[in-house]
C-alpha positions, 0 to 999 in steps of 0.5 A, a space after each residue: 055082085 053078091 048080095 050084101 046080106 050074104 057077105 054080111 052073114 058069112 063075115 059074121 059067121 067067121 067072126 063068131 067062129 073065131 071067138 067060140 072056145 074049143 069043146 075039147 078040154 085043155 091039157 091044163 083043165 084035164 090036169 087040174 080036174 084028174 084027182 076028182 076024176 080018179 076019185 069018181 073012178 074009184 067011187 069016192 064021190 064026196 072027194 070028186 065033189 069037193 074037187 070039182 066044186 072048188 075048181 068050178 067056182 074058179 071057172 074051170 069049165 071041165 070041172 063045172 061040167 063034171 060037177 053038174 053031172 054029179 048033181 044030176 045024178 045025185 052022186 056024192 050029194 042029193 040030186 039037184 036039178 037046179 043046181 045041175 042046170 046052173 053048172 051046166 050053164 056055167 060050163 057052156 
């Protein structure tokens, strides 16, 4: 007979794994954030910041992550580690 704690740990691990969101962005998130990504690529950080801030406030994880990166690096805004940390936490 297997130890009770081992069975309990395995079942708990499986339950948590089922609730964990995928680390890969969904197609919907990518389509939503794409204008901001394109703006970043052409150096228009102000528009990227605007786009990410809008979608991040609505709970889009990819936008929250990309917004955090802009705050961390000071692109399109003043560098702000506290804001970056806030958005990284929201994205996670």
